[in-house]
PDB file of N, CA, C and O in Angstrom:
ATOM      1  N   MET A   1     -25.181   7.362  10.294  1.00  0.00           N
ATOM      2  CA  MET A   1     -24.211   6.703   9.564  1.00  0.00           C
ATOM      3  C   MET A   1     -24.000   7.242   8.247  1.00  0.00           C
ATOM      4  O   MET A   1     -24.967   7.551   7.550  1.00  0.00           O
ATOM      5  N   ILE A   2     -22.842   7.377   7.857  1.00  0.00           N
ATOM      6  CA  ILE A   2     -22.601   8.049   6.443  1.00  0.00           C
ATOM      7  C   ILE A   2     -22.671   7.018   5.407  1.00  0.00           C
ATOM      8  O   ILE A   2     -21.967   6.010   5.475  1.00  0.00           O
ATOM      9  N   ALA A   3     -23.507   7.234   4.434  1.00  0.00           N
ATOM     10  CA  ALA A   3     -23.631   6.327   3.209  1.00  0.00           C
ATOM     11  C   ALA A   3     -22.352   6.469   2.321  1.00  0.00           C
ATOM     12  O   ALA A   3     -21.896   7.552   1.953  1.00  0.00           O
ATOM     13  N   LYS A   4     -21.858   5.312   2.039  1.00  0.00           N
ATOM     14  CA  LYS A   4     -20.666   5.335   1.020  1.00  0.00           C
ATOM     15  C   LYS A   4     -20.980   4.480  -0.173  1.00  0.00           C
ATOM     16  O   LYS A   4     -21.710   3.489  -0.130  1.00  0.00           O
ATOM     17  N   LYS A   5     -20.397   4.922  -1.199  1.00  0.00           N
ATOM     18  CA  LYS A   5     -20.548   4.002  -2.446  1.00  0.00           C
ATOM     19  C   LYS A   5     -19.477   2.850  -2.313  1.00  0.00           C
ATOM     20  O   LYS A   5     -18.299   3.046  -2.012  1.00  0.00           O
ATOM     21  N   TYR A   6     -20.061   1.591  -2.585  1.00  0.00           N
ATOM     22  CA  TYR A   6     -19.223   0.481  -2.523  1.00  0.00           C
ATOM     23  C   TYR A   6     -18.118   0.521  -3.583  1.00  0.00           C
ATOM     24  O   TYR A   6     -18.440   0.715  -4.755  1.00  0.00           O
ATOM     25  N   ARG A   7     -16.812   0.346  -3.237  1.00  0.00           N
ATOM     26  CA  ARG A   7     -15.720   0.429  -4.190  1.00  0.00           C
ATOM     27  C   ARG A   7     -14.958  -0.820  -4.303  1.00  0.00           C
ATOM     28  O   ARG A   7     -13.857  -0.847  -4.853  1.00  0.00           O
ATOM     29  N   GLY A   8     -15.551  -1.916  -3.766  1.00  0.00           N
ATOM     30  CA  GLY A   8     -14.814  -3.201  -3.951  1.00  0.00           C
ATOM     31  C   GLY A   8     -13.875  -3.422  -2.817  1.00  0.00           C
ATOM     32  O   GLY A   8     -13.723  -2.572  -1.939  1.00  0.00           O
ATOM     33  N   LEU A   9     -13.268  -4.519  -2.830  1.00  0.00           N
ATOM     34  CA  LEU A   9     -12.272  -4.990  -1.828  1.00  0.00           C
ATOM     35  C   LEU A   9     -10.911  -4.456  -2.111  1.00  0.00           C
ATOM     36  O   LEU A   9     -10.561  -4.320  -3.283  1.00  0.00           O
ATOM     37  N   ARG A  10     -10.141  -4.153  -1.157  1.00  0.00           N
ATOM     38  CA  ARG A  10      -8.794  -3.641  -1.322  1.00  0.00           C
ATOM     39  C   ARG A  10      -7.976  -5.008  -1.398  1.00  0.00           C
ATOM     40  O   ARG A  10      -8.400  -6.045  -0.889  1.00  0.00           O
ATOM     41  N   THR A  11      -6.780  -4.915  -2.072  1.00  0.00           N
ATOM     42  CA  THR A  11      -5.950  -5.973  -2.228  1.00  0.00           C
ATOM     43  C   THR A  11      -4.560  -5.718  -1.506  1.00  0.00           C
ATOM     44  O   THR A  11      -3.929  -4.741  -1.912  1.00  0.00           O
ATOM     45  N   PRO A  12      -4.030  -6.444  -0.529  1.00  0.00           N
ATOM     46  CA  PRO A  12      -2.841  -6.159   0.017  1.00  0.00           C
ATOM     47  C   PRO A  12      -1.666  -6.440  -0.902  1.00  0.00           C
ATOM     48  O   PRO A  12      -1.601  -7.496  -1.531  1.00  0.00           O
ATOM     49  N   LEU A  13      -0.693  -5.450  -0.984  1.00  0.00           N
ATOM     50  CA  LEU A  13       0.533  -5.625  -1.798  1.00  0.00           C
ATOM     51  C   LEU A  13       1.795  -5.852  -0.926  1.00  0.00           C
ATOM     52  O   LEU A  13       2.717  -6.583  -1.288  1.00  0.00           O
ATOM     53  N   ILE A  14       1.774  -5.206   0.191  1.00  0.00           N
ATOM     54  CA  ILE A  14       2.847  -5.346   1.085  1.00  0.00           C
ATOM     55  C   ILE A  14       2.381  -5.497   2.538  1.00  0.00           C
ATOM     56  O   ILE A  14       1.509  -4.746   2.975  1.00  0.00           O
ATOM     57  N   ILE A  15       2.918  -6.409   3.266  1.00  0.00           N
ATOM     58  CA  ILE A  15       2.622  -6.592   4.747  1.00  0.00           C
ATOM     59  C   ILE A  15       3.848  -6.729   5.393  1.00  0.00           C
ATOM     60  O   ILE A  15       4.600  -7.651   5.074  1.00  0.00           O
ATOM     61  N   ASP A  16       4.197  -5.788   6.412  1.00  0.00           N
ATOM     62  CA  ASP A  16       5.345  -5.826   7.221  1.00  0.00           C
ATOM     63  C   ASP A  16       6.652  -5.999   6.211  1.00  0.00           C
ATOM     64  O   ASP A  16       7.484  -6.893   6.369  1.00  0.00           O
ATOM     65  N   GLY A  17       6.697  -5.181   5.334  1.00  0.00           N
ATOM     66  CA  GLY A  17       7.804  -5.182   4.313  1.00  0.00           C
ATOM     67  C   GLY A  17       7.914  -6.395   3.309  1.00  0.00           C
ATOM     68  O   GLY A  17       8.895  -6.499   2.572  1.00  0.00           O
ATOM     69  N   VAL A  18       6.959  -7.240   3.302  1.00  0.00           N
ATOM     70  CA  VAL A  18       6.994  -8.442   2.481  1.00  0.00           C
ATOM     71  C   VAL A  18       6.096  -8.186   1.295  1.00  0.00           C
ATOM     72  O   VAL A  18       4.910  -7.939   1.514  1.00  0.00           O
ATOM     73  N   ILE A  19       6.545  -8.223   0.080  1.00  0.00           N
ATOM     74  CA  ILE A  19       5.784  -8.026  -1.133  1.00  0.00           C
ATOM     75  C   ILE A  19       4.866  -9.322  -1.370  1.00  0.00           C
ATOM     76  O   ILE A  19       5.406 -10.428  -1.380  1.00  0.00           O
ATOM     77  N   TYR A  20       3.591  -9.202  -1.545  1.00  0.00           N
ATOM     78  CA  TYR A  20       2.718 -10.229  -1.932  1.00  0.00           C
ATOM     79  C   TYR A  20       2.801 -10.291  -3.447  1.00  0.00           C
ATOM     80  O   TYR A  20       2.033  -9.616  -4.132  1.00  0.00           O
ATOM     81  N   GLU A  21       3.709 -11.081  -3.980  1.00  0.00           N
ATOM     82  CA  GLU A  21       3.871 -11.179  -5.422  1.00  0.00           C
ATOM     83  C   GLU A  21       2.724 -11.804  -6.197  1.00  0.00           C
ATOM     84  O   GLU A  21       2.426 -11.469  -7.343  1.00  0.00           O
ATOM     85  N   GLU A  22       2.112 -12.723  -5.495  1.00  0.00           N
ATOM     86  CA  GLU A  22       0.816 -13.381  -6.071  1.00  0.00           C
ATOM     87  C   GLU A  22      -0.074 -12.280  -6.435  1.00  0.00           C
ATOM     88  O   GLU A  22      -0.536 -12.262  -7.576  1.00  0.00           O
ATOM     89  N   ASN A  23      -0.386 -11.303  -5.549  1.00  0.00           N
ATOM     90  CA  ASN A  23      -1.344 -10.398  -5.671  1.00  0.00           C
ATOM     91  C   ASN A  23      -0.957  -9.239  -6.838  1.00  0.00           C
ATOM     92  O   ASN A  23      -1.821  -8.636  -7.475  1.00  0.00           O
ATOM     93  N   LEU A  24       0.486  -9.035  -7.003  1.00  0.00           N
ATOM     94  CA  LEU A  24       0.952  -8.134  -8.023  1.00  0.00           C
ATOM     95  C   LEU A  24       0.673  -8.923  -9.361  1.00  0.00           C
ATOM     96  O   LEU A  24       0.258  -8.319 -10.350  1.00  0.00           O
ATOM     97  N   GLN A  25       0.902 -10.264  -9.376  1.00  0.00           N
ATOM     98  CA  GLN A  25       0.640 -10.938 -10.629  1.00  0.00           C
ATOM     99  C   GLN A  25      -0.873 -10.935 -11.065  1.00  0.00           C
ATOM    100  O   GLN A  25      -1.213 -10.690 -12.223  1.00  0.00           O
ATOM    101  N   LYS A  26      -1.712 -11.211 -10.095  1.00  0.00           N
ATOM    102  CA  LYS A  26      -3.245 -11.164 -10.343  1.00  0.00           C
ATOM    103  C   LYS A  26      -3.540  -9.842 -10.882  1.00  0.00           C
ATOM    104  O   LYS A  26      -4.346  -9.753 -11.809  1.00  0.00           O
ATOM    105  N   LEU A  27      -2.902  -8.675 -10.342  1.00  0.00           N
ATOM    106  CA  LEU A  27      -3.380  -7.430 -10.848  1.00  0.00           C
ATOM    107  C   LEU A  27      -2.574  -6.912 -12.106  1.00  0.00           C
ATOM    108  O   LEU A  27      -2.834  -5.851 -12.673  1.00  0.00           O
ATOM    109  N   LYS A  28      -1.642  -7.716 -12.452  1.00  0.00           N
ATOM    110  CA  LYS A  28      -0.857  -7.431 -13.654  1.00  0.00           C
ATOM    111  C   LYS A  28      -0.086  -6.137 -13.442  1.00  0.00           C
ATOM    112  O   LYS A  28      -0.064  -5.259 -14.304  1.00  0.00           O
ATOM    113  N   ILE A  29       0.543  -6.037 -12.285  1.00  0.00           N
ATOM    114  CA  ILE A  29       1.500  -4.924 -11.991  1.00  0.00           C
ATOM    115  C   ILE A  29       2.885  -5.547 -11.554  1.00  0.00           C
ATOM    116  O   ILE A  29       2.950  -6.689 -11.100  1.00  0.00           O
ATOM    117  N   ASP A  30       3.903  -4.795 -11.704  1.00  0.00           N
ATOM    118  CA  ASP A  30       5.162  -5.296 -11.246  1.00  0.00           C
ATOM    119  C   ASP A  30       5.838  -4.553 -10.141  1.00  0.00           C
ATOM    120  O   ASP A  30       5.416  -3.473  -9.726  1.00  0.00           O
ATOM    121  N   LYS A  31       6.903  -5.160  -9.671  1.00  0.00           N
ATOM    122  CA  LYS A  31       7.638  -4.373  -8.599  1.00  0.00           C
ATOM    123  C   LYS A  31       8.185  -2.974  -9.013  1.00  0.00           C
ATOM    124  O   LYS A  31       8.268  -2.068  -8.185  1.00  0.00           O
ATOM    125  N   LYS A  32       8.514  -2.838 -10.160  1.00  0.00           N
ATOM    126  CA  LYS A  32       8.985  -1.470 -10.613  1.00  0.00           C
ATOM    127  C   LYS A  32       7.840  -0.431 -10.542  1.00  0.00           C
ATOM    128  O   LYS A  32       8.069   0.708 -10.136  1.00  0.00           O
ATOM    129  N   TRP A  33       6.722  -0.786 -10.901  1.00  0.00           N
ATOM    130  CA  TRP A  33       5.544   0.100 -10.780  1.00  0.00           C
ATOM    131  C   TRP A  33       5.241   0.371  -9.251  1.00  0.00           C
ATOM    132  O   TRP A  33       5.044   1.504  -8.813  1.00  0.00           O
ATOM    133  N   LEU A  34       5.225  -0.684  -8.545  1.00  0.00           N
ATOM    134  CA  LEU A  34       5.058  -0.416  -7.045  1.00  0.00           C
ATOM    135  C   LEU A  34       6.137   0.357  -6.471  1.00  0.00           C
ATOM    136  O   LEU A  34       5.817   1.283  -5.725  1.00  0.00           O
ATOM    137  N   LYS A  35       7.403   0.127  -6.700  1.00  0.00           N
ATOM    138  CA  LYS A  35       8.563   0.910  -6.296  1.00  0.00           C
ATOM    139  C   LYS A  35       8.327   2.388  -6.644  1.00  0.00           C
ATOM    140  O   LYS A  35       8.465   3.252  -5.777  1.00  0.00           O
ATOM    141  N   ASP A  36       7.991   2.673  -7.839  1.00  0.00           N
ATOM    142  CA  ASP A  36       7.764   4.079  -8.385  1.00  0.00           C
ATOM    143  C   ASP A  36       6.699   4.746  -7.573  1.00  0.00           C
ATOM    144  O   ASP A  36       6.869   5.885  -7.137  1.00  0.00           O
ATOM    145  N   GLN A  37       5.454   3.970  -7.330  1.00  0.00           N
ATOM    146  CA  GLN A  37       4.454   4.485  -6.639  1.00  0.00           C
ATOM    147  C   GLN A  37       4.876   4.961  -5.243  1.00  0.00           C
ATOM    148  O   GLN A  37       4.677   6.099  -4.816  1.00  0.00           O
ATOM    149  N   LEU A  38       5.512   3.915  -4.544  1.00  0.00           N
ATOM    150  CA  LEU A  38       5.956   4.263  -3.171  1.00  0.00           C
ATOM    151  C   LEU A  38       6.967   5.389  -3.153  1.00  0.00           C
ATOM    152  O   LEU A  38       6.793   6.250  -2.290  1.00  0.00           O
ATOM    153  N   GLN A  39       7.907   5.503  -3.903  1.00  0.00           N
ATOM    154  CA  GLN A  39       8.919   6.624  -3.933  1.00  0.00           C
ATOM    155  C   GLN A  39       8.167   8.016  -4.148  1.00  0.00           C
ATOM    156  O   GLN A  39       8.570   9.048  -3.611  1.00  0.00           O
ATOM    157  N   SER A  40       7.083   7.967  -4.946  1.00  0.00           N
ATOM    158  CA  SER A  40       6.398   9.189  -5.148  1.00  0.00           C
ATOM    159  C   SER A  40       5.689   9.698  -3.915  1.00  0.00           C
ATOM    160  O   SER A  40       5.299  10.864  -3.852  1.00  0.00           O
ATOM    161  N   LYS A  41       5.512   8.798  -2.895  1.00  0.00           N
ATOM    162  CA  LYS A  41       4.813   9.080  -1.634  1.00  0.00           C
ATOM    163  C   LYS A  41       5.972   9.230  -0.504  1.00  0.00           C
ATOM    164  O   LYS A  41       5.648   9.461   0.661  1.00  0.00           O
ATOM    165  N   GLY A  42       7.130   9.113  -0.829  1.00  0.00           N
ATOM    166  CA  GLY A  42       8.245   9.294   0.125  1.00  0.00           C
ATOM    167  C   GLY A  42       8.730   7.942   0.886  1.00  0.00           C
ATOM    168  O   GLY A  42       9.424   7.984   1.901  1.00  0.00           O
ATOM    169  N   VAL A  43       8.312   6.815   0.319  1.00  0.00           N
ATOM    170  CA  VAL A  43       8.797   5.531   0.730  1.00  0.00           C
ATOM    171  C   VAL A  43       9.811   4.880  -0.174  1.00  0.00           C
ATOM    172  O   VAL A  43       9.430   4.438  -1.258  1.00  0.00           O
ATOM    173  N   TYR A  44      11.109   4.786   0.199  1.00  0.00           N
ATOM    174  CA  TYR A  44      12.166   4.516  -0.709  1.00  0.00           C
ATOM    175  C   TYR A  44      12.677   2.980  -0.581  1.00  0.00           C
ATOM    176  O   TYR A  44      13.663   2.580  -1.199  1.00  0.00           O
ATOM    177  N   SER A  45      11.974   2.233   0.208  1.00  0.00           N
ATOM    178  CA  SER A  45      12.244   0.896   0.262  1.00  0.00           C
ATOM    179  C   SER A  45      11.074   0.042   0.674  1.00  0.00           C
ATOM    180  O   SER A  45      10.260   0.473   1.490  1.00  0.00           O
ATOM    181  N   PHE A  46      10.962  -1.148   0.141  1.00  0.00           N
ATOM    182  CA  PHE A  46       9.877  -1.988   0.451  1.00  0.00           C
ATOM    183  C   PHE A  46       9.869  -2.278   1.990  1.00  0.00           C
ATOM    184  O   PHE A  46       8.794  -2.514   2.542  1.00  0.00           O
ATOM    185  N   LYS A  47      10.953  -2.266   2.640  1.00  0.00           N
ATOM    186  CA  LYS A  47      11.060  -2.562   4.028  1.00  0.00           C
ATOM    187  C   LYS A  47      10.542  -1.545   4.846  1.00  0.00           C
ATOM    188  O   LYS A  47      10.133  -1.803   5.978  1.00  0.00           O
ATOM    189  N   GLU A  48      10.520  -0.245   4.304  1.00  0.00           N
ATOM    190  CA  GLU A  48       9.826   0.904   5.006  1.00  0.00           C
ATOM    191  C   GLU A  48       8.283   0.920   5.086  1.00  0.00           C
ATOM    192  O   GLU A  48       7.612   1.606   5.857  1.00  0.00           O
ATOM    193  N   ALA A  49       7.815   0.012   4.120  1.00  0.00           N
ATOM    194  CA  ALA A  49       6.242  -0.064   4.155  1.00  0.00           C
ATOM    195  C   ALA A  49       5.770  -1.185   5.080  1.00  0.00           C
ATOM    196  O   ALA A  49       6.093  -2.360   4.906  1.00  0.00           O
ATOM    197  N   PHE A  50       5.027  -0.779   6.021  1.00  0.00           N
ATOM    198  CA  PHE A  50       4.444  -1.725   6.933  1.00  0.00           C
ATOM    199  C   PHE A  50       3.258  -2.448   6.353  1.00  0.00           C
ATOM    200  O   PHE A  50       3.084  -3.662   6.452  1.00  0.00           O
ATOM    201  N   TYR A  51       2.392  -1.535   5.688  1.00  0.00           N
ATOM    202  CA  TYR A  51       1.141  -2.194   4.942  1.00  0.00           C
ATOM    203  C   TYR A  51       0.908  -1.262   3.888  1.00  0.00           C
ATOM    204  O   TYR A  51       0.901  -0.041   4.045  1.00  0.00           O
ATOM    205  N   VAL A  52       0.690  -1.940   2.666  1.00  0.00           N
ATOM    206  CA  VAL A  52       0.200  -1.351   1.351  1.00  0.00           C
ATOM    207  C   VAL A  52      -0.890  -2.074   0.790  1.00  0.00           C
ATOM    208  O   VAL A  52      -0.831  -3.301   0.710  1.00  0.00           O
ATOM    209  N   ASP A  53      -1.940  -1.393   0.369  1.00  0.00           N
ATOM    210  CA  ASP A  53      -2.892  -2.134  -0.439  1.00  0.00           C
ATOM    211  C   ASP A  53      -3.424  -1.189  -1.477  1.00  0.00           C
ATOM    212  O   ASP A  53      -3.146   0.010  -1.459  1.00  0.00           O
ATOM    213  N   ILE A  54      -4.211  -1.759  -2.403  1.00  0.00           N
ATOM    214  CA  ILE A  54      -4.647  -0.978  -3.586  1.00  0.00           C
ATOM    215  C   ILE A  54      -6.166  -1.240  -3.758  1.00  0.00           C
ATOM    216  O   ILE A  54      -6.625  -2.362  -3.546  1.00  0.00           O
ATOM    217  N   ASP A  55      -6.924  -0.224  -4.134  1.00  0.00           N
ATOM    218  CA  ASP A  55      -8.319  -0.399  -4.317  1.00  0.00           C
ATOM    219  C   ASP A  55      -8.476  -0.767  -5.847  1.00  0.00           C
ATOM    220  O   ASP A  55      -7.527  -0.864  -6.626  1.00  0.00           O
ATOM    221  N   VAL A  56      -9.854  -0.965  -6.181  1.00  0.00           N
ATOM    222  CA  VAL A  56     -10.188  -1.393  -7.637  1.00  0.00           C
ATOM    223  C   VAL A  56      -9.903  -0.136  -8.544  1.00  0.00           C
ATOM    224  O   VAL A  56      -9.926  -0.363  -9.754  1.00  0.00           O
ATOM    225  N   GLU A  57      -9.647   1.110  -8.159  1.00  0.00           N
ATOM    226  CA  GLU A  57      -9.313   2.165  -8.982  1.00  0.00           C
ATOM    227  C   GLU A  57      -7.901   2.441  -9.127  1.00  0.00           C
ATOM    228  O   GLU A  57      -7.476   3.391  -9.785  1.00  0.00           O
ATOM    229  N   GLY A  58      -7.140   1.568  -8.482  1.00  0.00           N
ATOM    230  CA  GLY A  58      -5.720   1.689  -8.512  1.00  0.00           C
ATOM    231  C   GLY A  58      -5.022   2.638  -7.503  1.00  0.00           C
ATOM    232  O   GLY A  58      -3.827   2.916  -7.599  1.00  0.00           O
ATOM    233  N   GLU A  59      -5.813   3.104  -6.558  1.00  0.00           N
ATOM    234  CA  GLU A  59      -5.275   4.008  -5.538  1.00  0.00           C
ATOM    235  C   GLU A  59      -4.657   3.154  -4.357  1.00  0.00           C
ATOM    236  O   GLU A  59      -5.257   2.235  -3.802  1.00  0.00           O
ATOM    237  N   LEU A  60      -3.382   3.578  -4.049  1.00  0.00           N
ATOM    238  CA  LEU A  60      -2.719   2.880  -2.859  1.00  0.00           C
ATOM    239  C   LEU A  60      -2.966   3.552  -1.558  1.00  0.00           C
ATOM    240  O   LEU A  60      -3.068   4.775  -1.460  1.00  0.00           O
ATOM    241  N   SER A  61      -3.058   2.738  -0.578  1.00  0.00           N
ATOM    242  CA  SER A  61      -2.955   3.275   0.813  1.00  0.00           C
ATOM    243  C   SER A  61      -1.766   2.697   1.422  1.00  0.00           C
ATOM    244  O   SER A  61      -1.559   1.484   1.398  1.00  0.00           O
ATOM    245  N   ILE A  62      -0.956   3.562   1.984  1.00  0.00           N
ATOM    246  CA  ILE A  62       0.296   3.181   2.647  1.00  0.00           C
ATOM    247  C   ILE A  62       0.507   3.609   3.868  1.00  0.00           C
ATOM    248  O   ILE A  62       0.303   4.783   4.177  1.00  0.00           O
ATOM    249  N   SER A  63       0.985   2.618   4.792  1.00  0.00           N
ATOM    250  CA  SER A  63       1.326   2.745   6.185  1.00  0.00           C
ATOM    251  C   SER A  63       2.778   2.309   6.329  1.00  0.00           C
ATOM    252  O   SER A  63       3.165   1.148   6.200  1.00  0.00           O
ATOM    253  N   LYS A  64       3.560   3.394   6.620  1.00  0.00           N
ATOM    254  CA  LYS A  64       5.082   3.067   6.811  1.00  0.00           C
ATOM    255  C   LYS A  64       5.306   2.536   8.123  1.00  0.00           C
ATOM    256  O   LYS A  64       4.530   2.747   9.055  1.00  0.00           O
ATOM    257  N   THR A  65       6.406   1.815   8.218  1.00  0.00           N
ATOM    258  CA  THR A  65       7.053   1.356   9.463  1.00  0.00           C
ATOM    259  C   THR A  65       7.547   2.600  10.192  1.00  0.00           C
ATOM    260  O   THR A  65       8.029   3.567   9.600  1.00  0.00           O
ATOM    261  N   ASP A  66       7.401   2.518  11.479  1.00  0.00           N
ATOM    262  CA  ASP A  66       7.728   3.730  12.264  1.00  0.00           C
ATOM    263  C   ASP A  66       8.331   3.392  13.509  1.00  0.00           C
ATOM    264  O   ASP A  66       7.580   2.869  14.333  1.00  0.00           O
ATOM    265  N   GLU A  67       9.609   3.589  13.853  1.00  0.00           N
ATOM    266  CA  GLU A  67      10.243   3.190  14.955  1.00  0.00           C
ATOM    267  C   GLU A  67       9.597   3.819  16.217  1.00  0.00           C
ATOM    268  O   GLU A  67       9.680   3.258  17.309  1.00  0.00           O
ATOM    269  N   ARG A  68       8.990   4.926  16.052  1.00  0.00           N
ATOM    270  CA  ARG A  68       8.356   5.709  17.210  1.00  0.00           C
ATOM    271  C   ARG A  68       7.079   5.002  17.505  1.00  0.00           C
ATOM    272  O   ARG A  68       6.543   5.149  18.604  1.00  0.00           O
ATOM    273  N   GLY A  69       6.546   4.217  16.554  1.00  0.00           N
ATOM    274  CA  GLY A  69       5.160   3.544  16.803  1.00  0.00           C
ATOM    275  C   GLY A  69       4.114   4.429  16.706  1.00  0.00           C
ATOM    276  O   GLY A  69       3.138   4.150  17.402  1.00  0.00           O
ATOM    277  N   ASN A  70       4.044   5.552  15.944  1.00  0.00           N
ATOM    278  CA  ASN A  70       2.957   6.435  15.881  1.00  0.00           C
ATOM    279  C   ASN A  70       2.221   6.155  14.577  1.00  0.00           C
ATOM    280  O   ASN A  70       2.292   6.880  13.585  1.00  0.00           O
ATOM    281  N   PHE A  71       1.513   5.043  14.671  1.00  0.00           N
ATOM    282  CA  PHE A  71       0.690   4.613  13.444  1.00  0.00           C
ATOM    283  C   PHE A  71      -0.148   5.538  12.652  1.00  0.00           C
ATOM    284  O   PHE A  71      -0.138   5.650  11.426  1.00  0.00           O
ATOM    285  N   LEU A  72      -0.954   6.258  13.595  1.00  0.00           N
ATOM    286  CA  LEU A  72      -1.956   7.236  12.922  1.00  0.00           C
ATOM    287  C   LEU A  72      -1.254   8.395  12.247  1.00  0.00           C
ATOM    288  O   LEU A  72      -1.708   8.912  11.227  1.00  0.00           O
ATOM    289  N   LYS A  73      -0.190   8.774  12.809  1.00  0.00           N
ATOM    290  CA  LYS A  73       0.642   9.950  12.137  1.00  0.00           C
ATOM    291  C   LYS A  73       1.318   9.439  10.859  1.00  0.00           C
ATOM    292  O   LYS A  73       1.538  10.149   9.877  1.00  0.00           O
ATOM    293  N   ASP A  74       1.601   8.252  10.956  1.00  0.00           N
ATOM    294  CA  ASP A  74       2.358   7.538   9.681  1.00  0.00           C
ATOM    295  C   ASP A  74       1.613   7.163   8.493  1.00  0.00           C
ATOM    296  O   ASP A  74       2.157   6.747   7.470  1.00  0.00           O
ATOM    297  N   TYR A  75       0.287   7.324   8.650  1.00  0.00           N
ATOM    298  CA  TYR A  75      -0.641   6.832   7.525  1.00  0.00           C
ATOM    299  C   TYR A  75      -0.567   7.710   6.325  1.00  0.00           C
ATOM    300  O   TYR A  75      -0.760   8.917   6.475  1.00  0.00           O
ATOM    301  N   ILE A  76      -0.305   7.216   5.144  1.00  0.00           N
ATOM    302  CA  ILE A  76      -0.109   8.056   3.929  1.00  0.00           C
ATOM    303  C   ILE A  76      -1.359   7.594   2.969  1.00  0.00           C
ATOM    304  O   ILE A  76      -1.666   6.406   2.871  1.00  0.00           O
ATOM    305  N   LYS A  77      -1.999   8.557   2.322  1.00  0.00           N
ATOM    306  CA  LYS A  77      -2.982   8.157   1.312  1.00  0.00           C
ATOM    307  C   LYS A  77      -2.677   8.884   0.150  1.00  0.00           C
ATOM    308  O   LYS A  77      -3.357   8.737  -0.865  1.00  0.00           O
TER     309      LYS A  77
END
């Protein structure tokens, strides 16, 4: 087993294209910041995002919706 440093829980920001505004408010970030971050990773609409979360260091993990259904290929970090 690989030992990893605990980095806290991740907070979901988007699930199935729906923004979790309560979590944005708790983290004191806004939709513009989120939109800019997604665009920098090639995601140009909230609806393109299947799942987006953020860690305690501010790093996003993004899974785009993919009509072909290839989830593993579609994962962006």
